[in-house]
C-alpha positions in Angstrom: 110.5 96.8 95.5 110.1 99.7 97.9 109.7 103.0 95.6 110.6 105.8 98.0 114.5 106.2 99.0 115.7 108.5 101.3 116.8 111.8 99.8 119.1 114.1 102.4 120.4 117.1 100.9 123.7 118.7 101.3 125.0 114.8 102.4 126.5 112.8 100.1 127.1 109.7 101.3 125.3 106.2 100.9 121.8 105.8 102.8 122.9 102.9 104.2 125.5 104.6 106.8 122.6 106.8 108.4 120.6 103.7 108.6 121.8 103.8 113.2 121.4 107.2 113.5 118.6 108.7 114.8 116.2 110.5 112.3 116.5 114.0 114.6 120.4 114.3 113.4 121.8 117.6 111.5 121.5 117.7 107.7 123.5 121.4 109.1 124.1 123.3 111.9 120.6 125.2 110.7 118.0 121.9 109.7 117.2 118.8 111.3 116.0 115.6 110.0 112.7 115.3 111.5 111.8 112.2 112.8 109.3 110.2 110.1 107.6 106.9 109.0 107.1 105.8 105.5 104.3 103.2 105.5 103.6 100.6 102.2 100.6 98.9 101.4 98.6 98.3 98.3 97.4 100.9 96.7 100.1 104.1 98.7 103.1 105.1 100.4 102.2 107.3 103.6 104.9 109.3 104.7 104.2 110.5 108.8 106.8 113.1 110.0 106.6 114.4 113.5 106.7 117.8 113.7 104.9 118.9 117.1 104.5 122.8 118.0 104.5 123.3 114.3 101.5 125.3 112.8 100.3 124.6 109.4 101.3 127.5 107.9 105.0 126.5 108.8 105.3 124.1 106.5 105.4 123.6 102.8 105.8 120.3 100.4 106.9 120.6 97.0 107.5 118.1 94.1 110.4 119.1 91.9 112.5 116.2 89.6 110.6 113.4 91.4 112.2 114.7 94.4 109.5 115.5 97.7 110.9 118.1 100.4 108.9 118.5 103.2 110.2 121.8 104.9 109.2 123.3 108.1 109.8 125.9 111.2 108.8 125.6 114.8 109.5 129.1 115.9 110.5 129.8 119.5 108.5 131.6 121.8 110.0 134.6 122.9 110.0 135.7 126.6 109.5 132.2 128.4 112.3 131.3 130.8 112.8 127.2 130.6 113.6 125.6 133.9 114.7 122.8 131.4 114.5 122.8 127.2 114.7 119.4 125.6 112.9 120.2 122.5 114.4 121.9 118.7 113.2 125.6 117.8 113.9 126.1 114.2 113.9 124.6 110.8 113.5 120.6 109.5 113.7 119.0 106.1 113.5 115.8 104.8 113.8 114.8 101.1 112.4 111.3 99.0 113.1 110.2 95.7 109.6 109.1 93.8 110.2 106.6 91.8 107.9 105.8 87.8 104.7 104.2 90.6 103.3 107.1 92.1 100.7 109.5 91.5 102.2 112.9 92.1 99.2 114.7 90.7 97.5 113.4 93.8 99.6 113.2 97.0 97.4 114.7 100.0 98.7 115.8 103.1 96.9 116.8 106.6 98.2 117.8 109.6 96.7 116.3 112.8 97.8 116.1 116.7 101.4 117.6 115.4 101.9 114.5 112.6 102.3 115.5 108.9 101.0 112.5 107.0 101.8 112.6 103.1 99.5 110.5 101.1 101.5 108.9 97.9 99.1 107.1 95.6 100.6 103.7 93.8 100.3 103.9 89.8 100.5 100.9 87.5 103.2 101.1 85.4 103.4 98.7 82.2 106.4 96.3 84.0 107.4 94.4 80.8 110.7 94.9 80.7 112.0 96.3 77.2 115.2 94.2 76.5 117.1 95.0 72.5 120.5 94.0 71.0 122.2 97.1 70.0 124.4 96.1 66.8 128.1 97.5 67.1 129.3 99.0 64.3 
């Protein structure tokens, strides 16, 4: 079972609606959703986010209420005249809902060659299903 789900800030539509859209789609007029991959193996999840040209100090990764949020900003270089400009300068944001089988205390992140890699270790959870009949009075 996949335990990381997409969470689109400021958008309240089902995830399936966005599955066929480009990941550089807009959350709102000021924030872009960065291109990313979620990789899963037996011991961890890896979130790899494309952040070319973004400096380490312009990236933040936070967890609040089991939601992992990556925010970044690529700042525009001033005094450059572009012949053609296809890259985006500005803010990026992507959030992921984390379920119970991840170890939030040991999440690690690294930035190399424009790729932010967030490693989210898995933990064993009790797979016993709690079942109890409730008497109606």
